[in-house]
MARDOZA-672535 format. One record per residue: residue number from 1; y, z, x of N, C-alpha, C in turn. Coordinates in nm, 3 decimals, always signed. Layout:
MARDOZA-672535
NODE   i    n.yy    n.zz    n.xx   ca.yy   ca.zz   ca.xx    c.yy    c.zz    c.xx
NODE NUM       Y       Z       X       Y       Z       X       Y       Z       X
...
This chain:
MARDOZA-672535
NODE   i    n.yy    n.zz    n.xx   ca.yy   ca.zz   ca.xx    c.yy    c.zz    c.xx
NODE   1 +11.337 +12.004  +8.848 +11.232 +11.960  +8.942 +11.100 +12.027  +8.905
NODE   2 +10.991 +11.949  +8.904 +10.861 +12.003  +8.868 +10.807 +12.092  +8.980
NODE   3 +10.769 +12.218  +8.950 +10.720 +12.307  +9.056 +10.589 +12.258  +9.112
NODE   4 +10.567 +12.286  +9.241 +10.442 +12.245  +9.305 +10.328 +12.330  +9.253
NODE   5 +10.207 +12.280  +9.271 +10.090 +12.356  +9.227 +10.078 +12.486  +9.303
NODE   6 +10.111 +12.482  +9.434 +10.105 +12.603  +9.514 +10.207 +12.704  +9.464
NODE   7 +10.326 +12.658  +9.428 +10.430 +12.747  +9.376 +10.388 +12.813  +9.246
NODE   8 +10.322 +12.735  +9.158 +10.274 +12.791  +9.032 +10.169 +12.897  +9.058
NODE   9 +10.079 +12.869  +9.153  +9.974 +12.966  +9.185 +10.033 +13.095  +9.239
NODE  10 +10.132 +13.082  +9.328 +10.196 +13.202  +9.383 +10.264 +13.284  +9.274
NODE  11 +10.326 +13.214  +9.179 +10.393 +13.285  +9.068 +10.290 +13.360  +8.985
NODE  12 +10.173 +13.295  +8.962 +10.069 +13.362  +8.884 +10.018 +13.487  +8.956
NODE  13 +10.004 +13.479  +9.087  +9.962 +13.597  +9.165 +10.065 +13.708  +9.153
NODE  14 +10.194 +13.668  +9.162 +10.301 +13.767  +9.153 +10.299 +13.840  +9.020
NODE  15 +10.278 +13.764  +8.912 +10.272 +13.826  +8.779 +10.153 +13.920  +8.771
NODE  16 +10.040 +13.878  +8.826  +9.920 +13.963  +8.822  +9.940 +14.093  +8.899
NODE  17 +10.005 +14.084  +9.017 +10.030 +14.204  +9.097 +10.127 +14.297  +9.028
NODE  18 +10.225 +14.239  +8.961 +10.321 +14.322  +8.887 +10.251 +14.396  +8.775
NODE  19 +10.159 +14.327  +8.709 +10.081 +14.390  +8.601  +9.997 +14.504  +8.656
NODE  20  +9.941 +14.483  +8.775  +9.857 +14.587  +8.836  +9.939 +14.711  +8.869
NODE  21 +10.059 +14.690  +8.921 +10.145 +14.803  +8.956 +10.183 +14.884  +8.833
NODE  22 +10.210 +14.816  +8.724 +10.246 +14.888  +8.601 +10.126 +14.965  +8.547
NODE  23 +10.005 +14.910  +8.575  +9.885 +14.974  +8.522  +9.861 +15.112  +8.580
NODE  24  +9.914 +15.138  +8.699  +9.891 +15.268  +8.764  +9.950 +15.384  +8.684
NODE  25 +10.053 +15.356  +8.605 +10.118 +15.463  +8.528 +10.057 +15.478  +8.390
NODE  26  +9.951 +15.400  +8.360  +9.889 +15.405  +8.229  +9.772 +15.503  +8.230
NODE  27  +9.724 +15.545  +8.111  +9.604 +15.628  +8.102  +9.485 +15.557  +8.165
NODE  28  +9.385 +15.631  +8.215  +9.272 +15.571  +8.289  +9.204 +15.456  +8.215
NODE  29  +9.173 +15.472  +8.087  +9.101 +15.368  +8.013  +9.185 +15.242  +8.003
NODE  30  +9.312 +15.261  +7.969  +9.402 +15.146  +7.955  +9.423 +15.078  +8.090
NODE  31  +9.435 +15.161  +8.195  +9.456 +15.105  +8.330  +9.336 +15.023  +8.373
NODE  32  +9.215 +15.069  +8.335  +9.094 +14.996  +8.373  +9.092 +14.859  +8.306
NODE  33  +9.128 +14.854  +8.178  +9.133 +14.727  +8.106  +9.237 +14.635  +8.168
NODE  34  +9.352 +14.692  +8.200  +9.458 +14.613  +8.261  +9.414 +14.556  +8.395
NODE  35  +9.343 +14.640  +8.473  +9.296 +14.595  +8.605  +9.195 +14.482  +8.591
NODE  36  +9.105 +14.491  +8.492  +9.007 +14.385  +8.468  +9.076 +14.256  +8.428
NODE  37  +9.178 +14.268  +8.343  +9.254 +14.149  +8.302  +9.322 +14.085  +8.422
NODE  38  +9.373 +14.171  +8.511  +9.439 +14.120  +8.632  +9.340 +14.041  +8.717
NODE  39  +9.218 +14.095  +8.735  +9.117 +14.029  +8.817  +9.075 +13.895  +8.756
NODE  40  +9.055 +13.895  +8.624  +9.016 +13.771  +8.556  +9.127 +13.668  +8.567
NODE  41  +9.252 +13.713  +8.546  +9.365 +13.621  +8.555  +9.378 +13.561  +8.694
NODE  42  +9.358 +13.644  +8.795  +9.368 +13.595  +8.933  +9.258 +13.494  +8.962
NODE  43  +9.136 +13.521  +8.914  +9.024 +13.430  +8.935  +9.048 +13.296  +8.866
NODE  44  +9.095 +13.300  +8.742  +9.122 +13.178  +8.667  +9.231 +13.096  +8.736
NODE  45  +9.337 +13.167  +8.780  +9.447 +13.098  +8.847  +9.398 +13.030  +8.974
NODE  46  +9.313 +13.101  +9.050  +9.262 +13.043  +9.174  +9.173 +12.923  +9.149
NODE  47  +9.086 +12.934  +9.049  +8.998 +12.822  +9.016  +9.077 +12.702  +8.968
NODE  48  +9.180 +12.729  +8.885  +9.264 +12.620  +8.835  +9.336 +12.550  +8.946
NODE  49  +9.388 +12.628  +9.041  +9.461 +12.570  +9.155  +9.367 +12.481  +9.237
NODE  50  +9.247 +12.532  +9.266  +9.151 +12.456  +9.344  +9.111 +12.328  +9.273
NODE  51  +9.088 +12.339  +9.140  +9.047 +12.222  +9.062  +9.156 +12.115  +9.063
NODE  52  +9.282 +12.157  +9.047  +9.392 +12.061  +9.046  +9.403 +11.991  +9.180
NODE  53  +9.389 +12.066  +9.289  +9.399 +12.006  +9.421  +9.286 +11.905  +9.443
NODE  54  +9.162 +11.946  +9.403  +9.049 +11.856  +9.421  +9.063 +11.732  +9.334
NODE  55  +9.112 +11.750  +9.211  +9.130 +11.637  +9.121  +9.232 +11.540  +9.178
NODE  56  +9.341 +11.592  +9.235  +9.442 +11.507  +9.295  +9.387 +11.427  +9.412
NODE  57  +9.308 +11.492  +9.496  +9.248 +11.424  +9.611  +9.149 +11.317  +9.565
NODE  58  +9.072 +11.347  +9.462  +8.976 +11.250  +9.410  +9.048 +11.129  +9.352
NODE  59  +9.159 +11.153  +9.281  +9.235 +11.043  +9.222  +9.293 +10.953  +9.331
NODE  60  +9.340 +11.015  +9.440  +9.392 +10.937  +9.552  +9.284 +10.850  +9.613
NODE  61  +9.164 +10.907  +9.626  +9.052 +10.833  +9.686  +9.011 +10.716  +9.596
NODE  62  +9.007 +10.739  +9.467  +8.971 +10.633  +9.372  +9.075 +10.520  +9.378
NODE  63  +9.203 +10.558  +9.383  +9.310 +10.457  +9.392  +9.297 +10.374  +9.519
NODE  64  +9.259 +10.439  +9.629  +9.241 +10.366  +9.756  +9.127 +10.265  +9.745
NODE  65  +9.021 +10.304  +9.676  +8.908 +10.212  +9.661  +8.946 +10.091  +9.575
NODE  66  +9.022 +10.116  +9.469  +9.067 +10.005  +9.384  +9.166  +9.916  +9.459
NODE  67  +9.246  +9.975  +9.545  +9.340  +9.896  +9.626  +9.262  +9.804  +9.721
NODE  68  +9.154  +9.854  +9.778  +9.071  +9.772  +9.866  +9.013  +9.653  +9.790
NODE  69  +8.973  +9.677  +9.666  +8.922  +9.569  +9.582  +9.032  +9.467  +9.555
NODE  70  +9.152  +9.517  +9.526  +9.266  +9.430  +9.496  +9.304  +9.346  +9.618
NODE  71  +9.293  +9.403  +9.736  +9.327  +9.330  +9.858  +9.229  +9.216  +9.883
NODE  72  +9.103  +9.236  +9.845  +9.003  +9.130  +9.863  +9.017  +9.020  +9.758
NODE  73  +9.059  +9.060  +9.638  +9.072  +8.963  +9.528  +9.199  +8.996  +9.448
NODE  74  +9.315  +8.953  +9.498  +9.443  +8.988  +9.432  +9.464  +8.911  +9.302
NODE  75  +9.441  +8.979  +9.191  +9.459  +8.919  +9.060  +9.475  +9.029  +8.956
NODE  76  +9.521  +8.989  +8.838  +9.534  +9.085  +8.730  +9.396  +9.133  +8.687
NODE  77  +9.388  +9.259  +8.645  +9.261  +9.315  +8.602  +9.255  +9.465  +8.624
NODE  78  +9.136  +9.518  +8.622  +9.116  +9.663  +8.630  +9.171  +9.722  +8.760
NODE  79  +9.145  +9.655  +8.873  +9.189  +9.709  +9.002  +9.340  +9.724  +9.006
NODE  80  +9.412  +9.621  +8.962  +9.559  +9.628  +8.959  +9.606  +9.737  +8.865
NODE  81  +9.547  +9.745  +8.748  +9.589  +9.845  +8.649  +9.568  +9.987  +8.702
NODE  82  +9.456 +10.012  +8.769  +9.428 +10.147  +8.819  +9.522 +10.183  +8.933
NODE  83  +9.545 +10.091  +9.023  +9.636 +10.117  +9.136  +9.778 +10.141  +9.085
NODE  84  +9.822 +10.054  +8.996  +9.960 +10.064  +8.944  +9.981 +10.195  +8.867
NODE  85  +9.889 +10.227  +8.777  +9.906 +10.348  +8.695  +9.900 +10.473  +8.781
NODE  86  +9.814 +10.474  +8.882  +9.804 +10.592  +8.971  +9.937 +10.617  +9.042
NODE  87  +9.994 +10.513  +9.100 +10.119 +10.531  +9.175 +10.237 +10.555  +9.082
NODE  88 +10.232 +10.498  +8.963 +10.339 +10.523  +8.866 +10.340 +10.668  +8.822
NODE  89 +10.222 +10.722  +8.792 +10.210 +10.861  +8.746 +10.246 +10.961  +8.855
NODE  90 +10.220 +10.926  +8.980 +10.245 +11.017  +9.091 +10.380 +10.996  +9.158
NODE  91 +10.459 +10.902  +9.105 +10.592 +10.878  +9.161 +10.591 +10.811  +9.297
NODE  92 +10.480 +10.746  +9.331 +10.467 +10.684  +9.463 +10.474 +10.531  +9.456
NODE  93 +10.514 +10.478  +9.341 +10.522 +10.332  +9.327 +10.624 +10.270  +9.424
NODE  94 +10.744 +10.330  +9.441 +10.838 +10.274  +9.540 +10.780 +10.268  +9.680
NODE  95 +10.703 +10.369  +9.717 +10.641 +10.371  +9.850 +10.536 +10.261  +9.863
NODE  96 +10.462 +10.236  +9.755 +10.361 +10.130  +9.756 +10.427  +9.993  +9.773
NODE  97 +10.536  +9.971  +9.700 +10.610  +9.844  +9.711 +10.666  +9.828  +9.851
NODE  98 +10.722  +9.935  +9.905 +10.778  +9.930 +10.041 +10.670  +9.899 +10.143
NODE  99 +10.550  +9.952 +10.120 +10.439  +9.927 +10.212 +10.404  +9.778 +10.216
NODE 100 +10.396  +9.716 +10.099 +10.360  +9.573 +10.097 +10.475  +9.485 +10.144
NODE 101 +10.596  +9.527 +10.122 +10.708  +9.452 +10.179 +10.704  +9.456 +10.331
NODE 102 +10.670  +9.573 +10.384 +10.659  +9.586 +10.530 +10.546  +9.499 +10.584
NODE 103 +10.436  +9.494 +10.510 +10.324  +9.411 +10.553 +10.366  +9.263 +10.562
NODE 104 +10.442  +9.217 +10.463 +10.483  +9.076 +10.464 +10.588  +9.048 +10.571
NODE 105 +10.664  +9.151 +10.608 +10.761  +9.133 +10.716 +10.690  +9.126 +10.851
NODE 106 +10.589  +9.211 +10.869 +10.513  +9.212 +10.994 +10.430  +9.085 +11.007
NODE 107 +10.371  +9.044 +10.894 +10.287  +8.924 +10.894 +10.325  +8.836 +10.775
NODE 108 +10.424  +8.749 +10.790 +10.469  +8.663 +10.679 +10.360  +8.569 +10.627
NODE 109 +10.255  +8.549 +10.705 +10.147  +8.461 +10.662 +10.037  +8.531 +10.585
NODE 110 +10.059  +8.656 +10.548  +9.960  +8.734 +10.474  +9.971  +8.703 +10.325
NODE 111  +9.899  +8.599 +10.283  +9.907  +8.556 +10.143  +9.861  +8.661 +10.044
NODE 112  +9.761  +8.740 +10.084  +9.710  +8.844  +9.995  +9.817  +8.949  +9.965
NODE 113  +9.891  +8.990 +10.069  +9.996  +9.090 +10.047 +10.109  +9.035  +9.962
NODE 114 +10.143  +8.907  +9.981 +10.245  +8.845  +9.895 +10.198  +8.845  +9.750
NODE 115 +10.071  +8.816  +9.729 +10.016  +8.815  +9.593 +10.025  +8.953  +9.529
NODE 116  +9.982  +9.055  +9.604  +9.983  +9.190  +9.549 +10.126  +9.236  +9.521
NODE 117 +10.217  +9.202  +9.610 +10.357  +9.236  +9.587 +10.407  +9.170  +9.459
NODE 118 +10.373  +9.043  +9.440 +10.412  +8.973  +9.318 +10.351  +9.036  +9.193
NODE 119 +10.224  +9.075  +9.203 +10.156  +9.137  +9.089 +10.223  +9.269  +9.049
NODE 120 +10.257  +9.349  +9.150 +10.321  +9.478  +9.121 +10.459  +9.457  +9.059
NODE 121 +10.536  +9.364  +9.115 +10.669  +9.337  +9.061 +10.660  +9.283  +8.919
NODE 122 +10.562  +9.197  +8.893 +10.544  +9.144  +8.757 +10.502  +9.254  +8.661
NODE 123 +10.419  +9.346  +8.710 +10.371  +9.456  +8.627 +10.488  +9.544  +8.581
NODE 124 +10.588  +9.559  +8.666 +10.702  +9.641  +8.628 +10.819  +9.558  +8.577
NODE 125 +10.789  +9.433  +8.538 +10.884  +9.343  +8.471 +11.002  +9.303  +8.559
NODE 126 +10.982  +9.304  +8.689 +11.083  +9.253  +8.782 +11.047  +9.108  +8.812
NODE 127 +11.072  +9.022  +8.713 +11.018  +8.886  +8.716 +11.071  +8.801  +8.830
NODE 128 +11.198  +8.809  +8.860 +11.255  +8.724  +8.964 +11.198  +8.761  +9.102
NODE 129 +11.183  +8.891  +9.126 +11.121  +8.934  +9.252 +10.975  +8.890  +9.257
NODE 130 +10.908  +8.898  +9.142 +10.767  +8.856  +9.136 +10.755  +8.706  +9.164
NODE 131 +10.843  +8.626  +9.105 +10.839  +8.481  +9.124 +10.859  +8.446  +9.271
NODE 132 +10.949  +8.517  +9.336 +10.973  +8.492  +9.479 +10.848  +8.522  +9.561
NODE 133 +10.783  +8.632  +9.531 +10.660  +8.668  +9.605 +10.548  +8.569  +9.575
NODE 134 +10.534  +8.528  +9.449 +10.430  +8.432  +9.412 +10.454  +8.297  +9.479
NODE 135 +10.581  +8.259  +9.495 +10.613  +8.132  +9.562 +10.564  +8.134  +9.707
NODE 136 +10.579  +8.249  +9.772 +10.528  +8.264  +9.910 +10.376  +8.254  +9.910
NODE 137 +10.313  +8.322  +9.816 +10.166  +8.320  +9.808 +10.115  +8.180  +9.775
NODE 138 +10.188  +8.109  +9.692 +10.148  +7.973  +9.653 +10.137  +7.882  +9.774
NODE 139 +10.230  +7.892  +9.865 +10.228  +7.807  +9.985 +10.116  +7.849 +10.081
NODE 140 +10.089  +7.978 +10.087  +9.989  +8.028 +10.180  +9.847  +8.016 +10.126
NODE 141  +9.834  +8.022  +9.995  +9.703  +8.013  +9.929  +9.700  +7.880  +9.852
NODE 142  +9.692  +7.772  +9.928  +9.716  +7.638  +9.874  +9.616  +7.594  +9.767
NODE 143  +9.500  +7.656  +9.761  +9.399  +7.618  +9.662  +9.386  +7.719  +9.549
NODE 144  +9.463  +7.823  +9.554  +9.454  +7.931  +9.455  +9.548  +7.900  +9.338
NODE 145  +9.496  +7.888  +9.216  +9.583  +7.860  +9.101  +9.660  +7.982  +9.050
NODE 146  +9.616  +8.102  +9.090  +9.673  +8.224  +9.031  +9.820  +8.248  +9.063
NODE 147  +9.867  +8.230  +9.189 +10.010  +8.254  +9.211 +10.099  +8.160  +9.130
NODE 148 +10.054  +8.035  +9.111 +10.129  +7.938  +9.031 +10.128  +7.981  +8.884
NODE 149 +10.011  +8.021  +8.837  +9.995  +8.064  +8.698 +10.077  +8.189  +8.668
NODE 150 +10.069  +8.287  +8.756 +10.141  +8.412  +8.733 +10.293  +8.390  +8.740
NODE 151 +10.337  +8.304  +8.829 +10.481  +8.273  +8.836 +10.526  +8.206  +8.706
NODE 152 +10.442  +8.117  +8.651 +10.474  +8.050  +8.526 +10.490  +8.151  +8.412
NODE 153 +10.404  +8.252  +8.411 +10.414  +8.357  +8.308 +10.545  +8.434  +8.321
NODE 154 +10.587  +8.457  +8.444 +10.715  +8.525  +8.465 +10.831  +8.438  +8.418
NODE 155 +10.825  +8.307  +8.447 +10.930  +8.217  +8.398 +10.933  +8.217  +8.246
NODE 156 +10.816  +8.222  +8.185 +10.809  +8.226  +8.038 +10.876  +8.351  +7.984
NODE 157 +10.852  +8.462  +8.048 +10.912  +8.589  +8.004 +11.064  +8.586  +8.022
NODE 158 +11.111  +8.505  +8.115 +11.254  +8.491  +8.138 +11.317  +8.388  +8.044
NODE 159 +11.235  +8.325  +7.961 +11.286  +8.226  +7.867 +11.303  +8.088  +7.928
NODE 160 +11.251  +8.069  +8.049 +11.261  +7.939  +8.117 +11.137  +7.855  +8.080
NODE 161 +11.143  +7.795  +7.961 +11.026  +7.725  +7.908 +10.984  +7.607  +7.996
NODE 162 +11.080  +7.526  +8.039 +11.047  +7.406  +8.117 +10.978  +7.444  +8.248
NODE 163 +11.030  +7.547  +8.315 +10.969  +7.591  +8.441 +10.831  +7.651  +8.416
NODE 164 +10.815  +7.719  +8.304 +10.685  +7.777  +8.271 +10.583  +7.666  +8.247
NODE 165 +10.620  +7.564  +8.170 +10.529  +7.453  +8.141 +10.491  +7.381  +8.270
NODE 166 +10.589  +7.358  +8.355 +10.564  +7.295  +8.484 +10.466  +7.377  +8.567
NODE 167 +10.483  +7.507  +8.564 +10.393  +7.595  +8.639 +10.252  +7.595  +8.583
NODE 168 +10.238  +7.602  +8.451 +10.106  +7.598  +8.390 +10.033  +7.468  +8.426
NODE 169 +10.104  +7.357  +8.419 +10.042  +7.229  +8.451 +10.004  +7.220  +8.599
NODE 170 +10.087  +7.277  +8.685 +10.055  +7.277  +8.829  +9.934  +7.365  +8.859
NODE 171  +9.922  +7.475  +8.786  +9.807  +7.564  +8.806  +9.677  +7.495  +8.766
NODE 172  +9.681  +7.414  +8.660  +9.562  +7.340  +8.616  +9.514  +7.245  +8.725
NODE 173  +9.610  +7.187  +8.799  +9.576  +7.092  +8.904  +9.501  +7.158  +9.021
NODE 174  +9.502  +7.291  +9.027  +9.435  +7.361  +9.137  +9.293  +7.402  +9.102
NODE 175  +9.241  +7.343  +8.996  +9.100  +7.364  +8.956  +9.062  +7.512  +8.943
NODE 176  +9.124  +7.582  +8.849  +9.090  +7.724  +8.829  +8.951  +7.740  +8.768
NODE 177  +8.903  +7.864  +8.771  +8.774  +7.893  +8.707  +8.786  +7.868  +8.557
NODE 178  +8.674  +7.856  +8.492  +8.673  +7.825  +8.348  +8.751  +7.929  +8.268
NODE 179  +8.731  +8.057  +8.301  +8.799  +8.163  +8.228  +8.950  +8.155  +8.246
NODE 180  +8.994  +8.136  +8.370  +9.137  +8.124  +8.398  +9.192  +7.998  +8.333
NODE 181  +9.116  +7.890  +8.337  +9.160  +7.763  +8.278  +9.184  +7.778  +8.129
NODE 182  +9.096  +7.848  +8.061  +9.114  +7.870  +7.917  +9.242  +7.949  +7.890
NODE 183  +9.268  +8.048  +7.974  +9.390  +8.128  +7.958  +9.514  +8.041  +7.980
NODE 184  +9.510  +7.956  +8.082  +9.625  +7.869  +8.111  +9.648  +7.773  +7.995
NODE 185  +9.541  +7.709  +7.947  +9.555  +7.615  +7.836  +9.612  +7.684  +7.711
NODE 186  +9.564  +7.805  +7.686  +9.614  +7.879  +7.570  +9.763  +7.905  +7.579
NODE 187  +9.809  +7.953  +7.694  +9.951  +7.983  +7.709 +10.035  +7.856  +7.715
NODE 188  +9.980  +7.750  +7.775 +10.052  +7.623  +7.779 +10.068  +7.568  +7.637
NODE 189  +9.961  +7.571  +7.558  +9.968  +7.521  +7.421 +10.070  +7.597  +7.337
NODE 190 +10.071  +7.729  +7.347 +10.167  +7.809  +7.270 +10.310  +7.781  +7.313
NODE 191 +10.329  +7.762  +7.444 +10.464  +7.734  +7.495 +10.513  +7.598  +7.447
NODE 192 +10.424  +7.499  +7.447 +10.461  +7.366  +7.396 +10.497  +7.373  +7.248
NODE 193 +10.425  +7.452  +7.172 +10.457  +7.467  +7.030 +10.594  +7.531  +7.010
NODE 194 +10.627  +7.628  +7.093 +10.759  +7.691  +7.085 +10.869  +7.592  +7.118
NODE 195 +10.835  +7.491  +7.198 +10.930  +7.385  +7.233 +10.930  +7.272  +7.130
NODE 196 +10.854  +7.293  +7.022 +10.838  +7.193  +6.914 +10.775  +7.063  +6.964
NODE 197 +10.697  +7.074  +7.069 +10.624  +6.959  +7.121 +10.481  +6.964  +7.068
NODE 198 +10.470  +6.947  +6.938 +10.343  +6.971  +6.869 +10.235  +6.872  +6.911
NODE 199 +10.270  +6.748  +6.933 +10.170  +6.649  +6.973 +10.114  +6.682  +7.112
NODE 200 +10.203  +6.723  +7.203 +10.157  +6.762  +7.336 +10.068  +6.886  +7.328
NODE 201 +10.103  +6.979  +7.240 +10.024  +7.101  +7.223  +9.884  +7.067  +7.171
NODE 202  +9.875  +6.971  +7.080  +9.744  +6.932  +7.027  +9.658  +6.867  +7.134
NODE 203  +9.720  +6.792  +7.226  +9.643  +6.728  +7.333  +9.587  +6.832  +7.430
NODE 204  +9.658  +6.944  +7.446  +9.609  +7.052  +7.531  +9.485  +7.115  +7.471
């Protein structure tokens, strides 16, 4: 088990105090040097502990801000990457998933939470769970092409080519932005080529 920052700091203090006690039996000059080293070590340990705590709090605050952005516009990108990596590194990803599952249970009509849940599940390669969440978001966000598109990508990763192609084509019907449309066409064309449907791929 990884020791807590407070535990590490306490251990450093203990080592410093032990060093100080041993210094009392040394000659005056040597004891003075030892005492100075003890003071410097204690100061460095304290500053390091404070810096780590502040850095952790700042990282939490940054992750919260990116989560707020993701809630307003649930899609792949920087906000999702920052939120996901923060919780993955801190071991809080299961709690984040549980939070969004609870949100959808309390309010099944919360399309944004279904989208974010799907995005997180897709990010960790839990494709079937992601597809289920995207299906809920698709019904609630009837004009949004992204849940259909993202579900199609998950089907593709599962080797379900026909379902992926169907999803890509359905996403196009929802009039995505030009950038998203180019991405959909690119993935649809490559998928058709893998299916040896070269003429269909050329028409895309």
